[in-house]
MIKE-471509 format. One record per atom (N, C-alpha, C): residue number from 1; atom name; x, y, z. Coordinates in nm, 3 decimals, always signed. Example, Ala and Ser with C-alpha at 12.3 -4.5 7.8 and 13.67 -1.06 7.14 Angstrom:
BEGIN
{vexba 1&miro N&u +1.319&v -0.569&w +0.780}
{vexba 1&miro CA&u +1.230&v -0.450&w +0.780}
{vexba 1&miro C&u +1.320&v -0.330&w +0.780}
{vexba 2&miro N&u +1.285&v -0.225&w +0.708}
{vexba 2&miro CA&u +1.367&v -0.106&w +0.714}
{vexba 2&miro C&u +1.290&v +0.003&w +0.787}
% end
This chain:
BEGIN
{vexba 1&miro N&u -0.798&v +4.867&w +1.209}
{vexba 1&miro CA&u -0.896&v +4.898&w +1.311}
{vexba 1&miro C&u -0.942&v +4.770&w +1.383}
{vexba 2&miro N&u -0.970&v +4.664&w +1.306}
{vexba 2&miro CA&u -1.018&v +4.538&w +1.364}
{vexba 2&miro C&u -0.911&v +4.478&w +1.456}
{vexba 3&miro N&u -0.786&v +4.480&w +1.413}
{vexba 3&miro CA&u -0.677&v +4.427&w +1.496}
{vexba 3&miro C&u -0.661&v +4.508&w +1.623}
{vexba 4&miro N&u -0.673&v +4.639&w +1.612}
{vexba 4&miro CA&u -0.663&v +4.726&w +1.729}
{vexba 4&miro C&u -0.773&v +4.691&w +1.829}
{vexba 5&miro N&u -0.893&v +4.671&w +1.780}
{vexba 5&miro CA&u -1.007&v +4.636&w +1.867}
{vexba 5&miro C&u -0.980&v +4.506&w +1.940}
{vexba 6&miro N&u -0.930&v +4.404&w +1.869}
{vexba 6&miro CA&u -0.900&v +4.276&w +1.932}
{vexba 6&miro C&u -0.789&v +4.289&w +2.036}
{vexba 7&miro N&u -0.688&v +4.368&w +2.008}
{vexba 7&miro CA&u -0.581&v +4.390&w +2.107}
{vexba 7&miro C&u -0.632&v +4.464&w +2.230}
{vexba 8&miro N&u -0.723&v +4.556&w +2.211}
{vexba 8&miro CA&u -0.782&v +4.628&w +2.323}
{vexba 8&miro C&u -0.866&v +4.534&w +2.410}
{vexba 9&miro N&u -0.942&v +4.447&w +2.347}
{vexba 9&miro CA&u -1.020&v +4.347&w +2.421}
{vexba 9&miro C&u -0.926&v +4.257&w +2.499}
{vexba 10&miro N&u -0.819&v +4.211&w +2.436}
{vexba 10&miro CA&u -0.719&v +4.125&w +2.502}
{vexba 10&miro C&u -0.660&v +4.197&w +2.624}
{vexba 11&miro N&u -0.622&v +4.323&w +2.607}
{vexba 11&miro CA&u -0.565&v +4.401&w +2.717}
{vexba 11&miro C&u -0.663&v +4.410&w +2.832}
{vexba 12&miro N&u -0.788&v +4.433&w +2.803}
{vexba 12&miro CA&u -0.890&v +4.443&w +2.909}
{vexba 12&miro C&u -0.906&v +4.311&w +2.984}
{vexba 13&miro N&u -0.897&v +4.200&w +2.913}
{vexba 13&miro CA&u -0.905&v +4.069&w +2.978}
{vexba 13&miro C&u -0.785&v +4.048&w +3.069}
{vexba 14&miro N&u -0.666&v +4.079&w +3.020}
{vexba 14&miro CA&u -0.544&v +4.065&w +3.101}
{vexba 14&miro C&u -0.552&v +4.154&w +3.225}
{vexba 15&miro N&u -0.606&v +4.274&w +3.210}
{vexba 15&miro CA&u -0.618&v +4.366&w +3.322}
{vexba 15&miro C&u -0.711&v +4.313&w +3.431}
{vexba 16&miro N&u -0.800&v +4.221&w +3.398}
{vexba 16&miro CA&u -0.890&v +4.162&w +3.496}
{vexba 16&miro C&u -0.819&v +4.065&w +3.591}
{vexba 17&miro N&u -0.706&v +4.012&w +3.548}
{vexba 17&miro CA&u -0.634&v +3.915&w +3.631}
{vexba 17&miro C&u -0.585&v +3.981&w +3.760}
{vexba 18&miro N&u -0.615&v +3.918&w +3.871}
{vexba 18&miro CA&u -0.566&v +3.968&w +3.999}
{vexba 18&miro C&u -0.491&v +3.861&w +4.076}
{vexba 19&miro N&u -0.533&v +3.737&w +4.064}
{vexba 19&miro CA&u -0.470&v +3.627&w +4.137}
{vexba 19&miro C&u -0.450&v +3.509&w +4.045}
{vexba 20&miro N&u -0.340&v +3.437&w +4.066}
{vexba 20&miro CA&u -0.316&v +3.315&w +3.988}
{vexba 20&miro C&u -0.426&v +3.215&w +4.022}
{vexba 21&miro N&u -0.476&v +3.147&w +3.922}
{vexba 21&miro CA&u -0.582&v +3.048&w +3.942}
{vexba 21&miro C&u -0.722&v +3.108&w +3.938}
{vexba 22&miro N&u -0.731&v +3.238&w +3.924}
{vexba 22&miro CA&u -0.860&v +3.305&w +3.917}
{vexba 22&miro C&u -0.930&v +3.269&w +3.787}
{vexba 23&miro N&u -1.060&v +3.257&w +3.790}
{vexba 23&miro CA&u -1.138&v +3.226&w +3.670}
{vexba 23&miro C&u -1.201&v +3.353&w +3.614}
{vexba 24&miro N&u -1.197&v +3.364&w +3.483}
{vexba 24&miro CA&u -1.260&v +3.476&w +3.413}
{vexba 24&miro C&u -1.345&v +3.418&w +3.302}
{vexba 25&miro N&u -1.471&v +3.459&w +3.296}
{vexba 25&miro CA&u -1.560&v +3.417&w +3.190}
{vexba 25&miro C&u -1.564&v +3.527&w +3.085}
{vexba 26&miro N&u -1.533&v +3.490&w +2.960}
{vexba 26&miro CA&u -1.532&v +3.586&w +2.850}
{vexba 26&miro C&u -1.627&v +3.535&w +2.742}
{vexba 27&miro N&u -1.716&v +3.621&w +2.699}
{vexba 27&miro CA&u -1.812&v +3.585&w +2.594}
{vexba 27&miro C&u -1.801&v +3.689&w +2.483}
{vexba 28&miro N&u -1.758&v +3.643&w +2.365}
{vexba 28&miro CA&u -1.748&v +3.729&w +2.248}
{vexba 28&miro C&u -1.800&v +3.655&w +2.128}
{vexba 29&miro N&u -1.837&v +3.730&w +2.027}
{vexba 29&miro CA&u -1.890&v +3.673&w +1.905}
{vexba 29&miro C&u -1.783&v +3.604&w +1.822}
{vexba 30&miro N&u -1.829&v +3.532&w +1.723}
{vexba 30&miro CA&u -1.743&v +3.450&w +1.638}
{vexba 30&miro C&u -1.632&v +3.531&w +1.571}
{vexba 31&miro N&u -1.660&v +3.654&w +1.535}
{vexba 31&miro CA&u -1.561&v +3.737&w +1.468}
{vexba 31&miro C&u -1.439&v +3.770&w +1.553}
{vexba 32&miro N&u -1.457&v +3.774&w +1.684}
{vexba 32&miro CA&u -1.347&v +3.804&w +1.775}
{vexba 32&miro C&u -1.289&v +3.678&w +1.839}
{vexba 33&miro N&u -1.368&v +3.575&w +1.852}
{vexba 33&miro CA&u -1.332&v +3.458&w +1.934}
{vexba 33&miro C&u -1.201&v +3.392&w +1.892}
{vexba 34&miro N&u -1.181&v +3.368&w +1.765}
{vexba 34&miro CA&u -1.063&v +3.294&w +1.720}
{vexba 34&miro C&u -0.934&v +3.370&w +1.751}
{vexba 35&miro N&u -0.930&v +3.498&w +1.720}
{vexba 35&miro CA&u -0.807&v +3.574&w +1.742}
{vexba 35&miro C&u -0.783&v +3.596&w +1.891}
{vexba 36&miro N&u -0.890&v +3.620&w +1.968}
{vexba 36&miro CA&u -0.874&v +3.636&w +2.113}
{vexba 36&miro C&u -0.823&v +3.507&w +2.176}
{vexba 37&miro N&u -0.875&v +3.395&w +2.131}
{vexba 37&miro CA&u -0.828&v +3.266&w +2.182}
{vexba 37&miro C&u -0.679&v +3.248&w +2.153}
{vexba 38&miro N&u -0.638&v +3.287&w +2.034}
{vexba 38&miro CA&u -0.496&v +3.277&w +1.997}
{vexba 38&miro C&u -0.411&v +3.368&w +2.086}
{vexba 39&miro N&u -0.451&v +3.492&w +2.105}
{vexba 39&miro CA&u -0.378&v +3.584&w +2.191}
{vexba 39&miro C&u -0.366&v +3.528&w +2.333}
{vexba 40&miro N&u -0.476&v +3.480&w +2.386}
{vexba 40&miro CA&u -0.478&v +3.432&w +2.524}
{vexba 40&miro C&u -0.392&v +3.307&w +2.542}
{vexba 41&miro N&u -0.396&v +3.216&w +2.445}
{vexba 41&miro CA&u -0.313&v +3.096&w +2.453}
{vexba 41&miro C&u -0.165&v +3.130&w +2.441}
{vexba 42&miro N&u -0.131&v +3.217&w +2.349}
{vexba 42&miro CA&u +0.010&v +3.253&w +2.328}
{vexba 42&miro C&u +0.069&v +3.329&w +2.446}
{vexba 43&miro N&u -0.015&v +3.396&w +2.523}
{vexba 43&miro CA&u +0.035&v +3.472&w +2.637}
{vexba 43&miro C&u +0.087&v +3.381&w +2.747}
{vexba 44&miro N&u +0.036&v +3.259&w +2.754}
{vexba 44&miro CA&u +0.075&v +3.168&w +2.861}
{vexba 44&miro C&u +0.012&v +3.200&w +2.995}
{vexba 45&miro N&u -0.073&v +3.300&w +3.000}
{vexba 45&miro CA&u -0.139&v +3.341&w +3.124}
{vexba 45&miro C&u -0.272&v +3.271&w +3.147}
{vexba 46&miro N&u -0.324&v +3.207&w +3.043}
{vexba 46&miro CA&u -0.460&v +3.155&w +3.049}
{vexba 46&miro C&u -0.467&v +3.010&w +3.006}
{vexba 47&miro N&u -0.561&v +2.940&w +3.065}
{vexba 47&miro CA&u -0.601&v +2.808&w +3.019}
{vexba 47&miro C&u -0.739&v +2.825&w +2.958}
{vexba 48&miro N&u -0.751&v +2.800&w +2.830}
{vexba 48&miro CA&u -0.874&v +2.827&w +2.758}
{vexba 48&miro C&u -0.965&v +2.704&w +2.763}
{vexba 49&miro N&u -1.090&v +2.727&w +2.800}
{vexba 49&miro CA&u -1.193&v +2.625&w +2.791}
{vexba 49&miro C&u -1.307&v +2.685&w +2.710}
{vexba 50&miro N&u -1.356&v +2.609&w +2.615}
{vexba 50&miro CA&u -1.466&v +2.659&w +2.532}
{vexba 50&miro C&u -1.597&v +2.594&w +2.574}
{vexba 51&miro N&u -1.704&v +2.658&w +2.534}
{vexba 51&miro CA&u -1.837&v +2.607&w +2.566}
{vexba 51&miro C&u -1.853&v +2.463&w +2.516}
{vexba 52&miro N&u -1.800&v +2.435&w +2.399}
{vexba 52&miro CA&u -1.814&v +2.300&w +2.342}
{vexba 52&miro C&u -1.741&v +2.194&w +2.424}
{vexba 53&miro N&u -1.647&v +2.235&w +2.510}
{vexba 53&miro CA&u -1.580&v +2.139&w +2.598}
{vexba 53&miro C&u -1.679&v +2.076&w +2.697}
{vexba 54&miro N&u -1.790&v +2.142&w +2.720}
{vexba 54&miro CA&u -1.887&v +2.096&w +2.819}
{vexba 54&miro C&u -2.015&v +2.038&w +2.759}
{vexba 55&miro N&u -2.021&v +2.032&w +2.628}
{vexba 55&miro CA&u -2.142&v +1.976&w +2.564}
{vexba 55&miro C&u -2.132&v +1.827&w +2.553}
% end
């Protein structure tokens, strides 16, 4: 169930893409963040920046 939920969240993020270079802000809790980051990086569609990159 947890994996299904994470895949559904990932699908919804991918569905938001409309143009190359478009920015999408995603905010999720710690329980989802690590696996979503992995999915997004492995897809090659996203450049991931975390909040800590700006602190």
